[in-house]
C-alpha positions as CSV (number, residue, x, y, z in Angstrom):
1,M,50.5,-55.0,98.8
2,S,51.6,-54.0,95.3
3,K,53.9,-51.1,94.6
4,S,52.2,-47.7,93.9
5,N,52.1,-46.6,90.3
6,T,52.5,-42.9,91.2
7,L,54.6,-42.2,94.2
8,P,54.3,-39.0,96.2
9,S,57.3,-36.8,96.6
10,R,59.9,-37.6,99.2
11,D,58.6,-34.8,101.3
12,A,55.0,-36.1,101.1
13,L,56.3,-39.6,102.1
14,K,58.1,-38.1,105.1
15,G,54.9,-36.2,105.9
16,Q,52.9,-39.4,105.8
17,A,55.4,-40.9,108.3
18,K,55.2,-37.9,110.6
19,R,51.3,-38.1,110.6
20,L,51.4,-41.9,111.1
21,R,53.7,-41.5,114.1
22,A,51.5,-38.8,115.7
23,A,48.4,-40.9,115.1
24,L,49.9,-43.8,116.8
25,A,51.2,-41.7,119.7
26,A,47.8,-40.3,120.2
27,E,46.6,-44.0,120.7
28,G,49.5,-44.7,123.1
29,D,51.7,-46.6,120.6
30,L,55.1,-44.8,120.5
31,I,57.3,-45.6,117.6
32,T,60.4,-43.9,116.2
33,H,60.4,-41.8,113.0
34,S,62.6,-44.5,111.4
35,D,60.0,-47.1,112.2
36,A,57.3,-44.8,110.7
37,L,59.2,-44.5,107.6
38,E,59.7,-48.3,107.4
39,L,55.9,-48.6,107.8
40,I,55.2,-46.1,105.0
41,A,57.5,-48.0,102.7
42,K,55.7,-51.2,103.4
43,Q,52.3,-49.4,102.8
44,H,53.5,-48.4,99.3
45,G,54.7,-52.0,98.6
46,Y,58.5,-51.6,99.2
47,R,60.6,-53.8,101.4
48,D,62.1,-50.8,103.3
49,W,62.5,-47.0,103.4
50,N,65.8,-47.0,101.6
51,T,64.3,-48.6,98.5
52,L,61.3,-46.4,98.6
53,H,63.4,-43.4,98.9
54,A,65.6,-44.3,96.0
55,T,62.6,-45.1,93.9
56,A,60.9,-41.9,94.8
57,D,64.1,-40.0,94.2
58,S,64.6,-41.4,90.7
59,T,61.1,-41.0,89.3
60,D,61.1,-38.2,86.9
61,A,57.9,-36.0,86.9
62,K,56.1,-35.8,83.6
63,P,56.3,-32.2,82.2
64,L,53.0,-30.5,82.9
65,A,51.3,-29.0,79.9
66,V,48.1,-26.9,79.5
67,G,45.1,-29.2,78.9
68,A,46.8,-32.1,80.8
69,T,44.6,-34.0,83.3
70,V,46.0,-34.0,86.8
71,T,45.0,-35.3,90.3
72,G,46.3,-34.2,93.7
73,R,45.4,-32.5,96.9
74,Y,44.5,-28.9,97.7
75,L,44.5,-27.9,101.4
76,G,44.0,-31.5,102.2
77,H,41.2,-32.2,99.7
78,A,41.6,-34.7,96.9
79,F,40.9,-33.3,93.4
80,S,41.1,-34.1,89.8
81,G,41.1,-31.5,87.0
82,R,42.6,-29.9,84.0
83,L,45.6,-27.6,83.7
84,V,44.6,-24.2,82.4
85,T,47.9,-22.3,82.8
86,V,51.5,-23.4,83.4
87,S,54.3,-20.9,83.8
88,E,57.9,-21.6,84.6
89,L,59.4,-19.5,87.4
90,G,62.9,-19.4,88.9
91,G,64.8,-20.8,85.9
92,G,62.5,-23.8,85.6
93,S,62.8,-25.1,89.2
94,R,59.2,-23.9,90.0
95,R,56.0,-23.6,88.1
96,K,52.9,-21.5,88.6
97,V,49.8,-23.6,87.7
98,A,46.1,-23.0,87.5
99,I,43.8,-26.1,87.6
100,Q,40.1,-26.1,86.7
101,L,38.6,-28.8,89.0
102,D,36.3,-31.5,87.7
103,Q,34.2,-31.1,90.9
104,P,34.2,-28.1,93.2
105,I,35.8,-28.6,96.7
106,D,34.9,-26.9,99.9
107,V,38.1,-25.4,101.4
108,V,36.5,-24.0,104.6
109,R,36.5,-26.0,107.7
110,S,33.4,-24.5,109.3
111,E,29.9,-25.8,109.7
112,H,28.5,-22.3,109.4
113,F,29.5,-21.5,105.8
114,T,31.3,-23.0,102.7
115,G,33.9,-21.8,100.3
116,L,33.6,-23.8,97.1
117,R,36.6,-23.6,94.8
118,R,36.3,-24.6,91.1
119,R,39.7,-23.4,90.2
120,V,42.9,-23.5,92.2
121,T,46.3,-21.9,91.6
122,G,49.7,-22.3,93.2
123,V,53.4,-22.5,92.8
124,I,54.9,-26.0,92.8
125,D,58.4,-27.5,92.5
126,K,59.5,-30.1,90.0
127,A,58.0,-32.8,92.2
128,G,54.6,-31.1,92.0
129,V,54.6,-29.8,95.7
130,S,54.0,-26.4,96.9
131,A,56.5,-24.8,99.4
132,G,53.6,-23.3,101.4
133,K,52.3,-25.6,104.1
134,T,49.3,-25.7,106.4
135,S,49.8,-25.5,110.2
136,D,50.1,-29.3,110.3
137,G,52.9,-29.4,107.8
138,T,50.8,-30.6,104.8
139,P,51.7,-28.8,101.5
140,H,49.0,-26.5,100.3
141,L,49.0,-28.0,96.8
142,I,50.2,-31.4,95.5
143,V,49.9,-32.0,91.8
144,Q,50.3,-35.4,90.1
145,S,50.1,-36.0,86.4
């Protein structure tokens, strides 16, 4: 497997390992968190977790600018879109963003009604990840440039 061009944040990688471990446990295959991290590293094309961790840690996020095309996930749904606002918060450690989506996404998990979103907003850190998380630990918003 080749190395990923765009790595998720370290927190997102750890979240992937946590979900992998839980999925395997549900099937009766018990592995340690350390083993799950190693599997995630291999999935992204790295020989081990330490190498992936160091690479993910050293990748500098591109500065976000109004008009930039971004991809990511909002409440677990993949999206692509265009940044319509970017504001620095907290001395530059966080940014408030608004993204006009290329395609609307349904953020409601019900068969009885829908909640289509054409624009999403959120506060993200320098890695593009929101502090707010869903009940399963997934960040509300992940933005990649």
